[in-house]
N, C-alpha and C positions, 0 to 999 in steps of 0.2 A: 355775550357770545363771542366777542372778539378774543377774549382770553382763552376760550376753548379752542378756537382756530389756531392761535399762536402755540398752544400746548401741543396740538396735533402736528403742526409744522415742525416743532422742535423734536418731537418723537420720531418723525419720519427722517429728519436729518441725522439724528442719533443712530437710527437703524441703518442708514446707508453708510455712516462712518464705521459702525460695527461690522457691517458686511465687508467693507474694504479691508478692515483690519484682519478679519478672518481669512480673506483671500491671501493676504500677505503671510499670515501664519502658515496656511496650507502650503504656500510656495516654499517657505523656509523648511518645513517638515519634509516635503518631497525632495528638496535639494540635499538635505542631510541623509535621507534614505537612499538616494541615488549613489552616495558615496559608499554606503554599505549595502550591497546588493540585496540581502535578505531582509534588511530592516531591523535585524536583531544582532546581538553579539555573536561573533564567530566561535566563542568558547562554549556554546551550548550544543556541541556535537554529541549525539548519542550513538553508542556502538550498534552495529547491525545485529539484529536478532538472528540467532541460529535456531532453526526449527527442524526437528527430525522428520524423516520421510513419513513415519507413522502418524505424526501430528498433522502434517500437511494433508495426508490422506483423510484423516478424520475431519479436518476443516473443510475439505472439498466435499465430502459426503454430507456434512451438515448443511453446506451452502446449497447443494443440489436438492436436499430435502426441503429447505426453505423456499426455493424457487418452485418446486413441485407443489408445495402447499399453497403458495401465492397464486399459482396458475390453476389450481384446482385439480391437479393430476394426482394419481395414486403414488405414494412414496414407495419406491422399491429399490433399495440399495442392496446389491449383491454382496454377501460376505466374502472376505478373502479366503481362498482355499489354502489350507495348510497341508504341507507334505510331511509325511512321517520321516523320522530319522533313518529308518531302514531303506525307504525309497530314495532318500538323498544319497545314502551310501552306495546303493546299486547304480544310480546314475553316475556318481563319481567314478566308480570302478569301471563302468562301461566306457566313460570318456578317457580314462587313463589307458585302457586297452586300445582304444582307437588311436591315441597319440603314440603309443608304443609301436603299433603296427605301421603307422605313418613314418616314424623315425627309422624303423627297420627297413622299410622299403626305400627310404631316402639313402640310407647307408649302403644298401646293396647296389644301388644304381651308380 
């Protein structure tokens, strides 16, 4: 049995030596990472994604639907109202008339 005890003692010493070596390696790694703030190369910059307003709106509606489903609420997303071309023309004409009236009043004063 003494050989078993010696083997156990040697294993424990080996374990403690390995642990101290791991601590030294961790310190070296953290020292190197502190030099480079992110811990990775600076050349891995990705360009910022440009997402259209319509895509953001769809993403927001999808997220709201997911939350509603998770919370057990009924999913009701209102569709976007679309104005006809003739209605937009009428609004534009009315606005131009208002500005013309405003400029005329300003010129008269």
